[in-house]
C-alpha positions in Angstrom: 0.0 0.0 0.0 2.8 2.4 0.9 4.6 1.5 -2.4 1.4 2.4 -4.4 1.1 5.6 -2.5 4.7 6.5 -3.0 4.4 5.8 -6.8 1.3 7.9 -7.0 2.7 10.9 -5.2 6.3 10.6 -6.6 9.4 11.9 -4.9 8.5 15.1 -3.1 12.1 16.2 -2.9 12.8 15.8 -6.6 13.5 19.2 -8.3 11.3 20.0 -11.3 12.9 19.6 -14.6 13.6 23.0 -16.2 12.4 23.4 -19.8 15.1 23.3 -22.4 15.9 26.7 -23.9 15.2 27.1 -27.6 18.5 26.9 -29.6 19.6 30.2 -31.1 20.1 30.7 -34.8 23.8 30.5 -34.3 23.5 27.2 -32.4 21.3 25.7 -35.1 24.0 26.6 -37.6 26.5 24.7 -35.6 27.9 27.6 -33.5 31.0 29.6 -34.5 32.7 26.4 -35.5 29.8 25.6 -37.9 30.3 29.0 -39.6 34.0 28.2 -40.1 33.1 24.8 -41.4 30.7 26.3 -43.9 33.6 28.3 -45.4 36.1 25.5 -45.7 34.7 23.7 -48.8 34.7 27.0 -50.7 38.3 27.8 -49.7 39.3 24.2 -50.7 37.5 24.5 -54.0 39.1 27.8 -54.9 42.6 26.9 -53.9 42.6 23.4 -55.5 41.0 24.8 -58.7 43.7 27.5 -58.9 46.6 25.1 -58.5 45.3 21.8 -60.0 42.2 22.6 -62.1 38.5 22.0 -62.0 38.6 18.3 -61.2 40.9 18.9 -58.2 38.7 21.8 -57.0 35.5 19.7 -57.1 37.2 16.8 -55.4 38.7 19.0 -52.7 35.3 20.6 -51.9 33.5 17.3 -51.6 36.3 15.7 -49.6 36.4 18.5 -47.1 32.5 18.5 -46.7 32.6 14.7 -46.1 35.4 15.1 -43.6 33.4 17.7 -41.7 30.4 15.4 -41.6 32.5 12.5 -40.3 34.2 14.7 -37.7 30.8 15.9 -36.4 29.7 12.2 -36.3 32.7 11.1 -34.3 32.2 14.0 -31.8 28.5 13.1 -31.6 27.6 16.7 -32.6 24.5 17.7 -34.6 24.8 16.5 -38.1 22.1 18.8 -39.5 24.5 21.6 -40.4 27.1 19.2 -41.8 24.6 17.3 -43.9 23.0 20.5 -45.2 26.5 21.8 -46.1 27.5 18.5 -47.7 24.3 18.4 -49.8 24.9 22.0 -51.0 28.5 21.4 -51.8 27.6 18.2 -53.7 25.0 20.1 -55.8 27.3 23.0 -56.5 30.2 20.7 -57.4 27.9 18.6 -59.6 26.8 21.6 -61.6 30.4 22.8 -62.0 31.5 19.4 -63.1 28.7 19.1 -65.6 29.2 22.5 -67.2 33.0 22.2 -67.0 33.2 25.8 -65.6 34.7 26.5 -62.2 32.6 29.6 -61.8 29.4 27.6 -62.0 30.2 26.2 -58.5 28.7 29.5 -57.3 25.7 29.6 -59.6 23.1 28.3 -57.3 24.1 30.7 -54.5 24.0 33.7 -56.9 20.5 33.0 -58.1 19.3 32.0 -54.6 20.4 35.5 -53.5 18.3 37.1 -56.2 15.3 35.0 -55.2 15.7 35.9 -51.6 15.8 39.6 -52.4 12.6 39.4 -54.4 10.8 37.4 -51.8 11.7 39.7 -48.9 10.8 42.8 -51.0 7.5 41.3 -52.1 6.5 40.5 -48.5 6.8 44.2 -47.6 4.7 45.2 -50.6 1.9 42.9 -49.6 2.2 44.2 -46.0 3.4 40.9 -44.5 7.1 41.7 -43.8 8.8 38.3 -43.8 11.2 39.2 -40.9 8.2 39.6 -38.6 6.4 36.5 -39.9 9.4 34.3 -39.5 10.6 35.8 -36.1 7.2 35.6 -34.5 6.5 32.1 -35.9 9.8 30.7 -34.5 9.4 32.4 -31.1 5.8 31.4 -30.9 4.6 35.0 -30.3 1.7 34.8 -32.7 0.5 37.5 -35.0 -0.5 40.3 -32.6 2.3 42.5 -34.1 0.4 42.7 -37.4 -2.4 44.9 -35.8 0.2 47.5 -34.7 1.2 49.9 -37.4 4.5 50.8 -35.8 5.5 47.2 -35.2 4.9 46.5 -38.9 7.1 49.5 -39.7 9.9 48.1 -37.6 9.6 44.7 -39.3 9.4 46.5 -42.7 12.8 48.0 -42.0 14.3 44.7 -40.9 12.8 42.9 -44.0 14.1 45.6 -46.4 17.6 45.3 -44.7 17.6 41.6 -45.5 16.4 42.2 -49.0 19.2 44.7 -49.5 21.7 42.1 -48.2 20.5 39.5 -50.7 20.4 42.0 -53.5 24.0 43.1 -52.7 25.1 39.5 -52.7 23.5 38.9 -56.1 24.9 42.1 -57.7 28.5 41.6 -56.5 28.7 37.9 -57.2 26.9 38.2 -60.5 29.4 40.8 -61.6 32.3 38.6 -60.5 30.7 35.6 -62.3 30.4 37.5 -65.5 34.1 38.6 -65.1 35.2 34.9 -64.6 36.8 35.9 -61.2 36.6 32.5 -59.5 38.9 33.4 -56.6 37.1 36.7 -55.9 33.8 34.8 -56.1 34.9 32.5 -53.3 36.1 35.4 -51.2 32.8 37.3 -51.8 30.7 34.2 -51.0 32.5 33.9 -47.6 32.5 37.6 -46.7 29.0 38.3 -47.9 27.6 35.1 -46.3 27.2 34.7 -42.6 28.9 38.0 -41.6 26.3 40.0 -43.6 23.5 37.8 -42.5 24.5 38.4 -38.9 24.0 42.1 -39.5 20.6 41.5 -40.9 19.7 39.3 -37.9 20.8 42.1 -35.5 18.3 44.5 -37.3 15.6 41.8 -37.0 16.3 41.5 -33.3 16.1 45.3 -32.9 12.7 45.3 -34.6 11.5 42.5 -32.4 12.6 44.2 -29.3 10.8 47.5 -30.1 7.7 45.6 -31.2 7.6 43.6 -28.0 7.9 46.8 -25.9 5.0 48.4 -27.8 2.8 45.3 -27.5 3.5 44.8 -23.8 2.8 48.5 -23.2 -0.5 48.2 -25.1 -1.4 45.1 -23.1 -0.7 46.9 -19.8 -2.9 49.8 -20.8 -5.7 47.5 -21.8 -5.5 45.6 -18.5 -5.4 48.9 -16.6 -8.6 50.1 -18.3 -10.3 46.9 -17.6 
């Protein structure tokens, strides 16, 4: 009887389990080391292509991406960033191999940047700024921000910043692509990748903070009137 009672009530001295914190965008990308890993296949491709030609460049990029995935597996770290990177490298290398042109290794990224710029800009034009939609969906804060004009304006600024970043990536890298500057393309891809994206995310965080303050203040006023 005592055993049944103990099982029903549980251990009164046991501490409650704290909820796990939601991983940040940087943690989901594999942390700082993950950002470095993302650049390594590009560096390997450019260097090997310059010294040994396209075949060596493609091989080096794929080998480095596979090595990164294996290293993460051995360390029992998250494989999601590594597998995503490996898939992207494999596709880019396959296109470059098929066309026989080293610069085509960067082709998908170039046109993906243009698509990103168009999508972010279009979301502002239809009054659904994507920065606000994505941020509030990920954080589970719902769509209350849409009813507040100033909150939408904050997220408009953040979304337009991201659109400008993607547009800048496309403009610079497309110019280098047309100029057959493979080495400069690799450098631009690294510098205009996560570093610029980090700037955009800072603007998104700024918009979210200001929006949250407005919504909390509005909620407090509403509760006070009630």
